N, C-alpha and C positions, 0 to 999 in steps of 0.2 A: 331543076333542083340546084340550089346553090350550097356549096359546102364551105364553111369557114373554119379554118384550123388555127390552133395555137402556134404562134411563130416558133417558140423554143423547142416544142416537142412534136410538132406536126400532128398532134392529136386533134380529132374532130371536136370542135367547140360548139358548132351550131349548124343545123340544116334548115334551109328555107325553101319551101315549095311555093311556086307561083302559078297562076293560071297561064295557060298556053296562048291565050289570045293577046291582042294588042295591049289590053289593059294591064296585063302582067301583075294583077293584084295578088298579094300574099294570101295564101289560103291556109297554110300550116307552117308554124315555126317551132322547131324542136331544139331545146337546150337542156343542160342539166337542170332537173327540177322545173322544166317548162314544157308544156304541151299546149300550145296556143292555136286552137282550131277556130277559124273565124266564122264558121257556120255551125253552131252547136245544135241546130235543129236536126241534123243527121242522126244524133243520138236520141232524139225524142220522137221523130217521125215514126209512126207505127211502133212506138216504144223501142226503137232501135233494133228491132228483131232482125232486120236485114244484116246487121253486123254480127249476129250470133255465129255465123259461119267461121268467124275468126277466133272464136272462143275455144281454145284448145286445152286449157288446164284440166278440165274434168275428164277428158278422153282416157287418161291412164287408169281411171277408176271404174269405167263403165262395166267391166265384168263383175265388179263387187258391189257397186252402188248404183242408184237410179235417181234421176231428177225429173220432176214433172216439167211440162212445157213452160218455158219462161215467156211471159207476156207483159213484162214491165221493163221500163228503161234501165240502163246501167245504174247501179246503186252507189257508185263512187266515182270521182271525188266531187261532192257538191260544195258549193260556196257556203261558208259559215256566216255570211252576212245575213241577218234576219230578214232583210228586205228582198233577198234573192233566192227564194226557196227552190226554184227550178234551174238555177244557173250552176253550171259545172265550174270548178276551179281550173285554172290553167297550169296545174302542177303535174298532172298525169293524164294519160288517155282514159276517158271514161270506160268503166268495165263493170261486169257483174261480179263483184267481190263478195256479196252477201247472198248466200245460197242455202237451200235446205236439201240435204242429200238423204236418201232413204236406202235401207237394205231392200233387196228384191222381195223378201217376204212382207215387209211393210207396204211396199208398192202393191202387191197382190191384194192385201187386206183393204187398202184404200180404194183401189179401182174396183174390186168386187163389191164393196159397200155402195159405191157410186152406181154400179150396174143394177144392184138390187133395189135401190131407191132413187129413181129418176128425178124425184122432186128436189133432191139436194145433190149438188156437185161440189167438188173441192174448189178452193180458191187459193191460188199461189200468187202473191202480189207484194208490192211494197207499201210502206206506211208513210203518210205525210208527203205525198207527191207535190203539194203546193206550198209547203211550209219548210222552214229551215229546221233541220233536226241534227245538225252537225254535218260532218263531211260524208257520212254514210246514210243511206236511206234503209232502215231496217226492213226485212222481208218477213212474211208470215205465211203459214200454210194452215188453212182451216178446212176440216173435213169431218164427216160424221161416219162412225162405224157402228156396226151392230154389236150388242153385248156378246162376249165370248167369241168374237170374230177371229182373234188370234188363236184361240183353242181349236176352232174348227179347221183353221189353216194348218196347224200343227198335226191334228188328227188325220187330215187328208194326206199330208206329206208322209206321215208314219205308215198309213195304209198303202200308199203308193210304193214306199220303200219295201214294205213287207211283201207286197205282191211281186215286185221285181225280184226280191230275194228268193221267193218261192219258185218263180219261173226259172231261176238259174240252177236250182237243185233238182 
């Protein structure tokens, strides 16, 4: 790694990472508003899911919210050039900025409906993977639930609460 500093302030201006072999080819260059990764396939191979281990923003909310399994590539920052629908911009590290978060009760309804009807599963994906749609790729969640599914869930929660309350007295 090469660190380049601003002479007057000694502040880091740029970081350059090179391959360790004799070629010493630059593989990543970081500057203010620049994230230039020379092999963008790492974000697309297997939809970038190997990189999900570094996605930490959601962890603070896991006790209150739920997210279905991500199986699409990072949704930001895509090139806004209409001829480069799959190309990331070199301004920021690609990340899953566009997400659908659910309450735990919504998760139960969706997953219960999926278990009840094996012919239909949910789909959590992005839109327009091959076309330019701006710097974000929108995501969607498609699922089928039974009529009154939420009412049944509320009723079972109420009955569970009442039986717990009765057992305590």
